[in-house]
C-alpha atoms as one frame of an Amber mdcrd trajectory, in Angstrom:
protein
 -21.682 -34.824 -31.046 -23.090 -36.841 -28.069 -20.003 -39.199 -26.322 -22.837
 -42.075 -25.032 -25.600 -44.025 -26.272 -29.004 -44.535 -24.202 -28.198 -47.064
 -21.488 -28.852 -50.592 -21.829 -32.046 -52.274 -20.320 -31.351 -55.935 -21.386
 -28.124 -58.141 -22.084 -26.723 -57.299 -25.161 -25.036 -60.989 -25.355 -28.047
 -63.081 -24.170 -31.176 -60.527 -24.222 -31.702 -61.099 -20.747 -33.686 -58.800
 -18.608 -31.509 -58.935 -15.160 -29.357 -56.484 -15.562 -27.050 -54.284 -12.679
 -24.374 -52.139 -12.235 -21.224 -53.673 -11.095 -18.382 -50.866 -11.261 -17.725
 -47.487 -11.639 -14.466 -47.001 -13.765 -13.123 -43.277 -12.667  -9.351 -43.571
 -12.951 -10.706 -43.393 -17.174 -11.178 -40.028 -19.039 -14.099 -40.517 -19.812
 -15.810 -42.543 -16.573 -18.101 -45.176 -17.394 -20.287 -47.534 -15.422 -20.103
 -51.576 -16.036 -23.129 -53.575 -16.036 -23.448 -57.511 -15.195 -26.223 -59.927
 -16.841 -27.447 -61.733 -14.011 -28.384 -64.374 -16.115 -25.385 -65.008 -18.292
 -22.429 -62.998 -16.357 -21.733 -60.513 -19.373 -20.131 -57.609 -18.371 -20.612
 -54.659 -20.535 -19.977 -50.889 -20.570 -23.469 -48.939 -20.117 -24.339 -46.911
 -21.485 -21.580 -47.069 -24.147 -19.989 -44.904 -25.594 -21.570 -43.967 -29.092
 -20.153 -44.998 -32.133 -18.716 -41.862 -33.178 -17.169 -41.784 -29.796 -15.452
 -45.074 -30.572 -13.782 -43.964 -33.764 -12.393 -41.171 -32.323 -10.727 -42.902
 -30.485  -8.145 -44.559 -32.942  -6.851 -41.877 -34.418  -2.799 -41.101 -35.003
  -2.500 -40.277 -31.007  -3.641 -43.607 -29.980  -0.975 -45.584 -31.194   1.908
 -42.991 -30.068   1.226 -42.941 -26.543   0.169 -39.244 -26.280  -3.786 -39.994
 -25.424  -5.256 -40.831 -22.297  -5.717 -44.029 -23.873  -3.617 -45.250 -26.416
  -1.424 -48.691 -27.731   1.785 -48.572 -28.922   2.669 -48.532 -32.710   3.951
 -52.473 -33.863   5.698 -50.962 -36.836   8.389 -50.016 -34.033   8.544 -53.206
 -33.008   7.916 -55.607 -35.476  10.862 -58.114 -35.320  10.203 -58.921 -31.322
   6.639 -59.058 -32.005   7.029 -61.239 -34.947   7.808 -63.846 -32.735   4.334
 -64.114 -31.517   2.583 -63.751 -34.821   4.562 -66.578 -36.528   3.651 -69.053
 -33.925   0.032 -67.931 -33.695   0.180 -68.885 -37.845   1.256 -72.000 -37.412
  -1.608 -73.338 -35.027  -3.495 -71.947 -37.124  -2.214 -73.401 -40.148  -3.030
 -76.775 -38.187  -6.712 -75.995 -38.269  -7.070 -74.624 -41.878  -3.630 -74.845
 -43.666  -4.444 -72.110 -46.675  -7.283 -69.816 -48.062  -8.558 -66.490 -47.404
  -7.380 -65.671 -43.911  -9.357 -61.926 -42.623  -7.798 -60.332 -39.859 -10.126
 -57.839 -38.155  -8.354 -55.052 -36.255  -5.862 -55.668 -38.657  -3.889 -52.384
 -37.409  -0.790 -51.894 -39.349  -0.830 -55.223 -40.921   2.011 -56.758 -39.213
   0.351 -59.551 -37.925  -1.306 -60.458 -42.091   2.703 -59.760 -42.953   2.627
 -63.603 -41.039   0.073 -64.796 -42.085   0.317 -63.727 -45.742   3.340 -66.529
 -46.277   0.538 -69.342 -46.185  -2.866 -67.177 -46.794  -4.396 -64.435 -48.944
  -4.344 -61.562 -46.407  -7.322 -59.244 -45.752  -7.999 -56.782 -43.397 -10.906
 -55.098 -41.505  -9.616 -51.761 -39.534 -11.496 -49.114 -37.894  -8.761 -46.505
 -37.681  -7.585 -44.567 -41.093  -4.367 -43.967 -39.896  -3.149 -47.422 -38.883
  -5.230 -48.852 -41.983  -3.598 -46.802 -44.453  -0.752 -48.074 -43.741  -1.651
 -51.405 -44.041  -3.261 -50.442 -47.029  -0.378 -49.084 -48.679   1.034 -52.260
 -48.192  -1.719 -54.919 -48.822  -4.115 -52.321 -51.351  -8.006 -53.040 -51.423
  -7.952 -56.078 -49.796  -7.845 -53.805 -46.300 -10.978 -52.330 -45.344 -10.738
 -49.220 -43.568 -14.061 -49.318 -41.237 -15.770 -51.990 -39.505 -17.376 -55.453
 -39.727 -20.917 -53.738 -40.308 -20.469 -51.999 -43.124 -17.047 -54.367 -45.193
 -17.327 -55.392 -48.563 -16.424 -59.137 -48.357 -18.623 -61.703 -49.696 -19.860
 -64.366 -47.464 -18.150 -67.745 -47.359 -14.991 -66.548 -48.346 -12.805 -67.076
 -45.940 -10.934 -70.275 -44.045  -9.364 -68.214 -41.123 -10.884 -64.845 -39.263
  -8.766 -63.747 -36.180 -10.202 -61.270 -33.627  -7.025 -60.676 -31.216  -7.302
 -58.283 -28.454 -10.742 -57.163 -30.635 -13.811 -58.437 -29.718 -14.271 -56.300
 -26.747 -13.872 -53.224 -28.593 -17.621 -54.304 -30.166 -20.575 -52.684 -29.050
 -22.876 -56.057 -30.632 -20.597 -59.367 -29.902 -23.308 -60.961 -31.066 -23.646
 -59.777 -34.553 -19.861 -59.598 -35.576 -19.695 -63.342 -34.508 -23.017 -64.052
 -36.475 -21.310 -61.922 -39.596 -18.103 -63.935 -38.961 -19.927 -66.869 -39.243
 -21.458 -65.828 -42.783 -18.133 -64.680 -43.771 -16.234 -68.772 -42.930 -16.458
 -71.080 -45.570 -17.439 -74.528 -44.147 -15.252 -75.834 -41.782 -13.559 -72.152
 -41.695 -11.809 -71.297 -38.383 -12.165 -68.338 -36.212  -9.729 -66.912 -33.396
 -10.744 -64.787 -30.769  -8.545 -63.894 -28.096  -9.618 -61.806 -24.824  -9.826
 -61.565 -21.992 -11.783 -64.147 -19.324 -13.682 -62.644 -16.441 -14.229 -65.566
 -14.652 -10.562 -65.884 -14.083  -9.134 -65.827 -10.684  -6.917 -62.248 -11.875
  -9.866 -60.506 -13.071 -11.669 -61.422  -9.968  -9.579 -60.370  -7.575  -8.788
 -57.025  -9.289 -11.870 -56.213  -9.430 -12.105 -52.429 -10.970  -9.054 -52.330
 -10.847  -8.177 -55.216 -13.220  -6.292 -53.349 -16.016  -8.646 -54.063 -18.910
 -11.656 -51.657 -17.990 -10.757 -49.105 -20.019 -12.660 -46.570 -22.416 -12.128
 -48.778 -25.614 -13.428 -51.601 -24.238 -17.280 -52.291 -24.479 -17.541 -55.831
 -24.058 -16.114 -58.210 -20.925 -16.656 -62.136 -21.748 -16.324 -65.165 -19.473
 -14.918 -68.706 -21.279 -18.245 -69.761 -20.294 -20.797 -67.176 -22.001 -18.125
 -66.644 -25.127 -18.784 -70.279 -26.030 -22.422 -70.443 -25.552 -22.761 -67.138
 -27.989 -20.252 -68.856 -30.453 -22.805 -72.157 -30.141 -26.164 -70.253 -30.857
 -24.372 -68.381 -33.808 -23.903 -71.746 -34.903 -20.175 -72.705 -34.308 -20.284
 -76.808 -34.522 -16.687 -77.265 -32.615 -15.139 -74.849 -29.851 -11.679 -74.979
 -28.064 -10.569 -72.716 -25.591  -6.717 -72.334 -25.010  -5.155 -71.046 -21.419
  -2.917 -68.830 -21.710  -2.577 -68.648 -25.709  -2.119 -71.395 -27.889   1.515
 -71.289 -28.616   4.301 -71.731 -25.811   6.237 -69.670 -23.338   9.378 -69.046
 -25.237   7.808 -66.419 -28.228   6.548 -64.565 -25.459  10.029 -63.944 -24.129
  11.235 -62.814 -27.308   8.450 -60.309 -27.518   9.307 -59.018 -24.776  12.673
 -57.743 -25.664  11.174 -55.134 -27.448  11.026 -52.484 -24.178  14.577 -53.629
 -22.884  17.070 -51.378 -22.332  19.581 -53.330 -20.058  20.186 -56.551 -18.614
  18.358 -56.198 -15.884  15.185 -56.488 -17.656  15.760 -59.969 -18.264  14.753
 -60.441 -14.761  10.974 -59.367 -16.633  10.798 -63.062 -17.663  10.684 -64.786
 -14.246   7.146 -62.526 -13.928   6.395 -63.757 -17.801   6.880 -67.275 -17.441
   5.066 -67.612 -14.093   2.272 -65.594 -16.015   2.434 -67.683 -18.249   2.491
 -71.192 -16.200  -0.246 -69.777 -13.688  -2.369 -69.269 -16.972  -2.194 -73.304
 -17.617  -4.393 -74.087 -14.172  -7.803 -74.293 -14.906 -10.691 -76.254 -14.554
 -14.147 -76.144 -15.646 -15.531 -72.292 -15.811 -12.120 -71.266 -13.503  -8.954
 -70.040 -14.222  -6.308 -68.404 -12.421  -5.094 -65.668 -14.915  -7.151 -64.331
 -17.309  -5.783 -64.766 -20.499  -7.441 -67.296 -23.158  -7.811 -68.077 -26.807
 -10.974 -69.688 -28.509 -11.154 -71.544 -31.633 -14.120 -72.300 -33.273 -15.043
 -74.262 -36.350 -18.104 -73.286 -39.060
């Protein structure tokens, strides 16, 4: 199995011809290169991991902490994560109070369980391990696969969410375009990802933790909004650092607390949250953003 595709010669986001190497990321396995487009500022892994290599990342080891590239198993912390999930759903309901709800990158289905109080839940998950668990709860409304091979009809959803997902995709324009087609009129697309124009990312450069093997695409607020508008979204709103308040984040953080001293972490979490409120134009202090786009 080839680990990488052929190198790109143009920008995958805007098609620009002027791309150049920005970083060599050698702390990860596999190591990889990040290129930047001089036209739109989009950064991307180049060459990208192959589709087979991407799928191999999200086996059971990914959720166990055993693999070099791994994530947490949300089932172990459901009651803590639910503070954030429920808070996000409350904001989403201001835009679209009911209807069919699609979570792309739905993992074990925790966020969908919060959404299912008000919506008909659907999910797309590339991992057979986590997606299989979600399917045992939601049935065939969970598609184990990708946005490229899903079975859902167009004009079907009131809400589509991509929470820390779009950076995992090799072709974000195709994903945004397909999301637009899947949404009904006035439907809402929610994207949470890093803002590479944030001072946080700029200062840390190649040490920025968002540069990791499963992340293929790196956006700025400006070029993500450009891509959304280019795919037909008519109303776009950006939240810094997220669209809900500080308290849900503090409650979620308690998932890993082991002693009363761990509550000191709340000082750092609060400082980051309020620093994220400082932004102007394309500038932001932190690199956290959530984008709401209406079809």
